[in-house]
N, C-alpha and C positions, 0 to 999 in steps of 0.2 A: 501498500500500499506506499515531507515533510515531506507529490505528492508523484514547484510543480514541473511537469514535463514541459519543455518549451520547444516543441517540434515545429512551431511555426516560424522559426528563425529563418535567416536567408538561406536560400537554396544551394544545393551543390556544395554542402559543407558537412562532412560526416565525421563525428567524433564520438567514440564511446569511452568515457574516462573513468579513471579511478576505480577499475575492476581489480579488486584485491581483497584480502581478508578484512573482515571487521570494518565496513564503512562507517562514518560518524552516525551517531544517533540523532533523531529529530525530536524536538519538542520535550526532551527529557534533561532539563537543565541540571537537575539534581544529580544526576549520575556521576558526573565528573567531580563533583564536590564530595560525594560520598566516598568514592574510592580513595581519595586523598586522605581520609580521615579514619579509616578502619583498618582492620587486620590485613586487607588486601595489600596494603602497601608495604607490609613487613617483608624483609628480605633476610631471612635467618636460616636459609636452607642450604645444604651442599649441593642440592639439585638445581640445575639452571633451568628456568622456565622462560621460554622465548615466545613472544607474541608479536605478531606484525602490527606495527602501529604507523599511521600515515604520517609523513613529514611534509613540511610546508611545500606546496606544488612549486616546481620550477618551470621555467618557460621553455616551450618547445615550438619549433618553427615548422609549420606544414608545407605542403607542396606549393601553396600559392603564396608563401612568404608571411601568413598570418601566424601569429604567436597563439599557442594553446597552453594547456597545462599537462605536465607529466608527474604523476603520483608515484613516489618511490616509497619503499617500505625497509624497515630496518628491525633488527632483533632487540627485544627487551629482556634483560637477564637479571638474575639476582646478584647479591653482592660478590658471590665467587663464580668465577667463569670455569667453564670445562671445554674439552675438545669437541669438535664436531658442530659446527655452526649451521643453523637453519638460515637460508638466505631466500628472500623472495624476489621474484624477477619483476622489474619495473613494468608498469602498465603504460604501454606507449600508444598515443592515439593514432587511429588510422584516418587519413585525411583524403578527401576528394576535392578538386577545384569548385569554386563557385563565383559568380559575380559579385563584386564588392558594392558597397555604397547603396544598398537596396534596404529601405526602411521597413519594419514590421507593418507600419500602417499602410505604405504603399501595396505590400502583399495583400493586406486584408482588401483594399479597394479594388485590386485586380480580380480577387477571388469572388467578390460579393456582387459585382456588376456584370449582368449578362450582356450589357451593350459594349463592353470593352472587348479587346482581342483575346487570344486564348490565354487560359490560365497558366501560370507560371509553374514548371516542376519544383517540387520541394523534396530533393533527393537528401532528405536529413531524418535521421533516426531521433527518437527522444533521448534526452540526457538522463543519466543514471542518478539515483539518490536525490530527487528533487520534489518528491511527495506528490500531492494533488494540486493540479492547476487550478487557478482562479478563473472566473468568467471572463475577467478582463484580459487575461493572459490567452485564452483561447479566442476571444474576438468572434463569437458566433454571431452572424448577422444573416438570418434567413429571409429569402425573398418572398414578397407577397404574390408574385405571379409565377405560373408554371414556366420552366425552361427547359428546353431539350436542344442542346447544341454539341456539334463535334467538328473536328477539323484536322488538318496536317499542317505542321509548321514547315518552314523553309529547310530546316535540317532533315526532314523526314519523320520527326517524331509526331505522334498523334495525341489527340486530347479530347476530353468530352466534359460536359457540365449539364446537370439536370436538377431540377427541384420540382416539388409537388406536394400533394395533401392526401392523406389516407384517412377515412372516416369508418367508424364501426359502432358496435352496440354499446349501450350505456354512455353516449356522449363522447365516445373515444375520438379523439382527433390526433394525428401526427403530421406535423409540418417538417419536411426534410429537404435537404439539399445534398447532393454529391458531386464529385468531379474527380478526375484522374487523367492519367496519360501514361506513355511509355515511348521509349526511344525507337528509332526506326529498326533496329535489330532485336528488340525486346529485352535486351540486358538490364535496362533500367526501367522501372515503372513505380507508380505511386497511386494511391487511392485515399480519398477523404470523404467522410460523411458527417453532417451535423443534423441534429434532429430536436425537436420540442414535441412533448406529449402532454394530453390532459384528458380528463373525463369528468363525469358529473359528480364523483365522489370527492373532488377536490385534489385528486392526485395531479401533480405536475412533475414533469422530467425534462432535463436539458442534458444532451449528450453529444459526444464526439467519437469517431473511431477513425484510425489512420493506419496505413500499412504501406511497405514499399521495399524496394531493393535498388541496389545501384549496380554499375558496371564492375566494381571491385568484388561483388559477391556479398556485400553487407546487406542484411535484411532486418526488418524491424516490424513491430506491431504495436499499437497502444489504443486504450479507450479511456474516456473520462466521463463521468456521469455524476449528476447531482439530482435529488428527488426530494419533493415536498409531498407529504401524505399525513393522514391522521392515524397515530398508533392505535393498534387494534385492542390493547388492553387498557391503556390509560385515557384514550381519546384525546390526548395532547398532540398538538401539531409537532411534527418531527422532520428534520432535514437530515438527509444522508448524502455523503459525498464519497466517492470511490474512484480509484485509478488502477489500470493494470498496464504494464509496459515491459517489453522485451526487445532484444537486440542481440544480433549474432554477427561476428566479424566473419568477412569472406577471405582474410588472408592470415589470421591466426586461430587457434583453438582457443576462442575466447567468446563469451556471451553472458548475458545476464536476464533476470526476471524480477519484477517487483510487483507487489500487490499492496495498495494502501486503502484504508477505510476510516471514515469519520462518521460518527452518529450523534446527534444532538436532539434534545427535545426542550419545550417551553420552559420547564422547570429546572433546568440545569443538568439533567442527566446526560453525560457525555461518555462516549467510548471512541477510542482510537486505536489503531493498530497498523502493522506492516509485516509482510513476509517477503524476504528477498534472498536470492541465491544466484551464483555465477561462478564462472571459471575463466581463469587466465592461464592458458598453456598447462603447466604442471600443477596449478593450485586451484582448488575449489573452496567456496566459503558459502556460508548460510547465516541468516539472522532473522530472528523474530522478535517482536516488542509489542507491548500492548499497555494501554491506560484505560481506567475505568473510574469515573466520578459518579456517585449516586445523587448529586445534587444536594445533599443534606450533610456533606463533610466527610463522608467516607471515600477513601481513596485506595486504588489497587494499582500498582505499576510493576511491570516485569520485563526482563529481556532474556534471551538466550542466543548466543552466537558461537559459532565454531568453524573451523577450517581444517583443511587436510591437503598433504602433497601426495603425489604418486608414489613416493617412496615410502609411504605409510605413517609419516609424522602426522599427529593429530593435536590440536589444542583449542581452547575456548574458555569462555567463562559465562556465568549467568547469575541473576540475582532477582529478588522479589522483595517489594515492601508493601505493607498494609498499615494504614493509619486512620485514626478517627479522633477528633479533638485532642491532638497531641499525643495520643497513646497508641502504640503500635510496634511493629517489628520490621526487621530487615535481615535477610539471610542470602547467601550466595556461595558460589564455589568457582575456583579457578583451577583448570586442569591441563595436563599435557600427557600425551602418549608418544614414546619413541618408536622408530622403526621396528625395533625388537620386541615391542610390545610392553616395555616398561611404563608404568603409569605413576605420575605424580599429581597430587591434587591438594589444594588448600581449601577449606570450608570455613566459614565465619557466620556470625550472627550478632544482632543487636536487639535488645528489648528496652523500649522506651516507655517510661511510666507516667509521663506528662508533668512530672514535678521536678524536671531538671536532673533526675537520676537516670543513667543508662548502663545497662548491664551488656558488656561485650565478651564474646567468647569465639574460640576458633581453634583449629588444629590442622596439622598437614600430615601427609604420609611419611614425612622425614623425621617426625617425632616433635616438631615445635607445637606449642599450645599456649593458649592464654584464656584467662577467665577473670575479668576485672569489672569493678563498678567505677563509674566515672560521673562527675558532674559536669553536665554538658547540655546546652541549649538544643532542643530537638528542632530540625529544620525539615519541613516537607511542603510540598505545594497542594493545598487543599482544594484549589480549583484550577480548571485548565486555563493555561494562558490565552487560548482561544476557544471561546465558548458560544453560547446561544446567540448573544447580542452581536458577536462578531460575524457569525455565519449568516445571520439574518441581514446584516449591513452589507455583506459581500455577495449577497444572492438576488440582487435587484432583478437580473433578467429572468431567473427562474421564477420569482414571485409575480413577475409582470406578465406571464404567459396567460393569454385570454382563451378560456374554454368556450365550447360551443354553448349557445344559449339553451337553457333547458325549458321545454314546453311546459305550460301549466299543467299540474296534476301528475307529472312523470317524476318518479323518485329514483335516485341511483340504486343499482343492484349491489348491496354491500355484501361481498364474499369475503369474511375475515379468515376464511381458511386457506386462501391462496395468497401468494405473494407475487409481485412483478417479476417476469422472466429476466434472467440475467442476459447480458449481451452475448452475442455468438463466441463460441470458443475462438481463441486466436488461431492462426495459422500455425502448422507445425514447423517450429523453429527449434530443433534439438540443441541444448546447451552443453550437456555434460557427456 
């Protein structure tokens, strides 16, 4: 599932960046603070624990002379070193040429006006680790009239552009627009579709789906959607946002997949999460995290991430925290497995009593342990940094969707046993 993907950037510029183990977390500010204050930061073991940590990105120059980012990784070890280092290969962007000095607004204008010339090819995959896009970033602008156009450009590439409206039972209406094209030899192609849906129950939906490939063999698919509906149990208004993105390199054994989701209701209940995995040559990584706020002060947060290499080295860490009114607990584990199967782990925990007293404990497989009581102010986030008021303020296009007028005496067919159908499954882009 922070979401957002910016695939509406300038055309002919392909970069899949930061493919490596343990990408940065999103929206969990507390995580970095906590790890620096508890047993995880201890380094008292004879066993070396190495974890890939991102360093500051350095500048990389692509084929067209434009600078990008290159994310490198290094080993993190305990106080004592040992032989046999684990090294991560740098993630190098793969780049294809693109025209320069083309603004995003210019792209939107070309795309949304059927009276203009052919739409411009957007040979660009989504960016990784960007969360869920906002309405403003997607720039959805559906046409009021039906369009059905196609043509051939001077270089032999073809294009098409269509728009229309579908009607159905229970006041269902879907306004949609799609366009796409391909190169003269079919080696490069792209497709984009936007839609808005509504019915008499008050359901509203705004969405986008995009896919493509380029001459270098890079391929991608992504979809973004936000929905307004009435919760079937609480009868409260609810907004849900989601995104799924994936891309695969045509020149390396590299690719990634991300799924993000956010759910909000009018009383402050909030749920957020993400599931991500990827591969860069001999390394593979996975990450999952979630946040749940009940709107009354109870908070649950967790994360679990791990990685492995082809030679059998595995490592990772996970943690969970539960709090209400200053009282709660935290616990976690950091672990490492060598190619020979030797396992090292360190587990830790904290109990917070809400009165300034904290009980901390932990141990590792190398014999270290601690069990202490400390006077310490408890810090945790009782409310999401982005909640109901924020999502309503940033969903103006979703809220402004106009449903069909309901005839007098006609009532919506409320079927609380069903849920909206998810978007079609992505095309088969194997990653691992």
